[in-house]
N, C-alpha and C positions, 0 to 999 in steps of 0.2 A: 429491316435494317437500320432503322434509326435507332432503335433498342438498342441495338448490337454497338452503334457508333457511341451512345451515349455512357453505357457500360465500358468502353475502351476508352473512354477521353477519360472515364472516373479513376479507372485502374491507373492510367498514365498520371492523373493529376497526383493521385496519392503517392505514386512512387518519386514524383518530382518533389513531393512535400517532405515527404521522408527525406531524400537526399538531402536537400536544403536543411534541412534541421536539423539532420547530425552534422552536415557541415560547420554551421553556424553557432551551434550550440555546445558553446566550451564546458560545460558542466559533465559532456559525456564524457572528454577524454581529450589527451592531447593531438594525436595522431602521429606523434613525434616515435620514432622507431627505436624501440626498447634496446638497449646495450646486453648483449649476450654475456653471462656469466664467463669470467676468464677460465674458470677449471671446470666448464658446462661438461668437459669428456670424462669426467671422473664423477660428476655429480648423480648419477643414476635416475633423477628426476628433472631433467631438461634434456630435449630431442627436438631437432627441426623447428627453433623458434618457440616453442611452448614446451610451458613445465606441465609435471603431471605428478600425480600422487604417489605414493610408496605403495598404497596398498588398491587390489582393484576397485574401482567404483564405477556404478551404473546410475546413469539417471533414465528412468523410465520415462519416455513419453505424458505428457501431460495430456489425458484424455479431456474431452469437450467439454463433460460435465463438470469436471473440476474446475473448468477454466470459468465454466458460467459462473458458477458457485461462489468464485473467487471475487467474478466481478461485479455480481448482483445480488447477491445474500450477503447481507450484513449478518443477522440470527445474533447467538451469542458471540461472535466474533469480537463483536466491538462490546463497549462497556457503553450503558444505556443512561447515564450518566457522568460525569467531569470523577476521575479516580482521585483519592486520596494524593497529592504531594506538597511539596512545599518549595516554595522561592529560596533559591541559595543566599544565602549570609556571606558574602565574598571576606566579611572580615575575620571570618574563622581560618582563612589561608593567608592571611596575613603574610610578609615576609618575615615579619618579627615572631610569629609561632612555629616552634619546632615539634609539637604534638604529631604524630601518626593521623592522618586525618583519612574517610574515605566518605564520598560522596555518590550516588547512584541515580542518573538522569532517566532511568528508563531504558529498554533495549541495552546494548552492550556500552551506551557512554556513561565513562566513568571520572572522577576527579581524586586524585591520590597526593595526599603530602607526605612525603617521605626524605628523608634527611633534609629539611627544611627548601624542598624542592618540589612546587607543583607541576604534578604531571596529570597531563589530558588524555585522555584512550579513547579512540573513536568516537568522537563528539558528532551526532547528527542531532541537528537543532532545528531545520527545515519544517515545513509543514507535511510534506511527502518525501516518503524515501524512494526516489523515484527517478530516470530520466526528464521526465515531464513534470513542470511546475504545473502544468495543472488536470493532471491525472495520477494515477499509481495508488500505493499505499498511503492513506493519510494519518497521520498521528491520532494516537486519542485526546481528548478532550482533557484537559488537564485549567484547573482554573487559578494555580499559583505557579505556573512553569517559569523555570528560571529561562532570561531571555541570554542571549551572546554577551552583550555591553555589561551585563551582572556578574559574569565571571572574573575571577580573579588574574594578575597576571601568569602566564603559564610559561615555566622553565621549559619543560620537556612535552612535546606532542608526539605520542605513540601512537601510531596507524597498522593495522594488523591486515588488509588487504582493500580491495580498490570498489568492494560492492556497495551501491547506494545506501545502504542501511548501515555502513560504516565509514564510507569516507563521503562528507556533505561538503559540496563544492562551496558554498556560500560558507560555509563557516572557517574551512580552510582558507578562503581570500581574506578573513575576517581577523582570524586569531594565528594564522602561521608564521604573515610577517612579523607578528610580536613574538613568537616564544621563541627563548633562545635556540632550541634544538629540537630536529624532528629525527624520530627514528622509525622508520619503517622498513616492510619484505621489498625485495629486489624486484626493482621494475617499477614500482609509483610512484618514485620517484619522479619519473618522468612526466605523469601527471602533473605533479606539484611544481617543476619547472616550466611547462606551459600554463600554470595559473599565474607565475610571475613570482613563485619564491624564491629566495636564493641561494644557488646551490651549495654553498660551504655552510649552512645550516643542517643539509639533508644527509643522513645516514642510512643507507640501504642494507640488510643483509639478507644473506641468504640461512636455510635451515642450521640450526646447530651452531651457527656465528653470534659473536658476541661484541657488545660496546657499553664500555663504562661511560659514564657523564655524572659527574658529581657526587662522585665514591657509588654510586647504582649501578649495577649490572644489568644489560638486557640481552637476553637470550631469543634470537628467535627458535621456536619449535616447530616440527613439521606436523599438519592438520591436514585430514581428509576433506578438501573442499575445493572449489576453483577459485578462477574469477574473470575478470570481464566488466566494461562501462557501455559498450555496443553491443553489435550485432556480429563481428565478423573477431572480436578480440577474447574470445574467452581462451584462458590459461595462457596469457601473454605476457601476465606479473603474476607474482608469486605472492602466494596467504601462508597462512602463520599462525600461530599463538606464540605467547611470550613468558619468560621467567624473568622475573623482576624481583632482584636481589640489594637490600640494603645492608646496614651494619648490623639492623635489628630484626628485621620483616624479609621472609621468602616468599614473597607471589606469586601465582599463577591465573594467568589470563587467555582462555582456551580461544578466544574470537567465537569461530562456527568451524564444526567439523564430525564426519562420521566416526562410530566407533571402531577402534580396532587396539593392536596390541601395543602401539607406540605410547599410548598413555603410560603402562607399564614401565618401557622405557626410560619416559620422562621421570616417572618416580625413581625409578633405581638412580639414573645421573643427577638429576637435580632435588630432589625429594629431601625429606618430607618438606610441603609447602604450609605455612603458616594459616594463611589465607588463599582461595581458589575462588575465581570467578569462572563458571563452568555456564557455559550455554545449553538452555534446557526448552527452549521452542519454537516453533515455526516448525516443527517437523511435520510430516507424513510418508506412507510409505513409498510414495511414487519418487521423493529423494531420499530416501530411509540413507543413502550411502554417503553423504553430505551433511544432512544433518541428526545429532541423536535424539532418539526418543528420552521421554525423562528417566527412564527406568535406566538406560543406560548412560546417561549423564550420572548415574549414582554411583555405577560401578566404576566407571573412569574416576572419578572423586578418589575411591579407594585407592586407586592404579597409581595414582600418582602422589599418594599418602598426603594427602591432605587435611589439617586440623579442622578447620573450618571452612566452608563452601557456601557461597553466594549464588544462587541460580538466576541468570542473565538471560538477555537475548528475550526478554517478553515485556510486558507492562508497559508496551509504546505502539507499538503498529501490530497489525494483524496481516502477516505474509502468509498465513495457512488457512487450515480451516478448522482448527480447532476453537475452541471456547477460549475467551482471552485470559482466563485465569487458570485453564485448565492444566500449564504446563508446572506453575507452581506447587497446585496438588498432586500433581502426581507426582513431581519430584520429592516432594514432603512424604508421601506414602511409602516412595521406592526407599528413603535415603535414611527416614526414622530407625533408630538403634543401629545404622552402620558405625564406623570407629572413627566420627568427625561431628563435630556440632552445624547445625545450618543458620546460618544469620540470613535474618530478612529485612534488610533497610527500605525504608519508606523514600517514595523516589522524591529527590533533591534535598531531602535531609541529609546533616552531617554528624558524622558519629566516629567516635575513638576507633581504631583499626582492631584495637583487642576488646571491643563491647559492642558488638551488634546485636539490634534486637530479634528476638524469636517469633513474633507474635503474627498472626497470618492478616494483615492489615487489608487486605481486599475482598 
């Protein structure tokens, strides 16, 4: 009887802790009611307060064995030492610089300079990609990593969806108030409002909608994924990729997606793309419908008619079970001799958009 009461008390305590934590942790989300799209009856991907994918999407239950390996077995998933990286020289992104530039910070975080505008995409600089500051996927060791205060002034902040490895609460709190414009997918703006960001600088887009800022057109593109930061808000906000078109360059950023025929549609509508940032990491058969295998990334790059492809969504976090450098190796094998070049920027280094390196730095 005493053991039963002890177990019951422990369970009740855990439940109380979880409820209090979620209620008092702003990084999880605002709890604000998401505004319904005004034309949701005709969207075809919104129903009963939830967005959905255009293609059938299945998430297989995560088996206990996979969860155990994810939580307790590092192995080759993590690099054994600090990986090659560079500290950003923000003077290269000075307001007087007109040269088109690109810097990759690992995973999906990018800094672009187009039309004399500094564009920061899905910036994640916290130690963990998690709702918990004390547990969850930890960033790889980088001895020369760039800190938030070392970033240049940001003109446009571009956010693809609300997952923790793409939307970093601490970064938003520090960078968003200073950014001139914020462009994101529908519903994500509610998180930003709850975090104190001014409404007049936020633009939310549904799929296929576009918005122009300083001569750059941003088009939200459908991806096969999902959203959510808590236990009950899955699919409540929209997710997506972007076409980014300036006078001189047409750029594609896919964020996260399973492989489907939408990539061909994007290529027909908005391609060819001078440069494409394509997800190729954190895959597993259990969630194959929402994250491409590297071989599928190679196909998708051809579908969108890319001229140069940079593999992203790897190199910073271990969100799956594969070795940390496997995504890039598999993508290189699958993408070699395709109708595009493969760019391989080193983490934190700045390059001319039309002159990316090709060496296997890892």
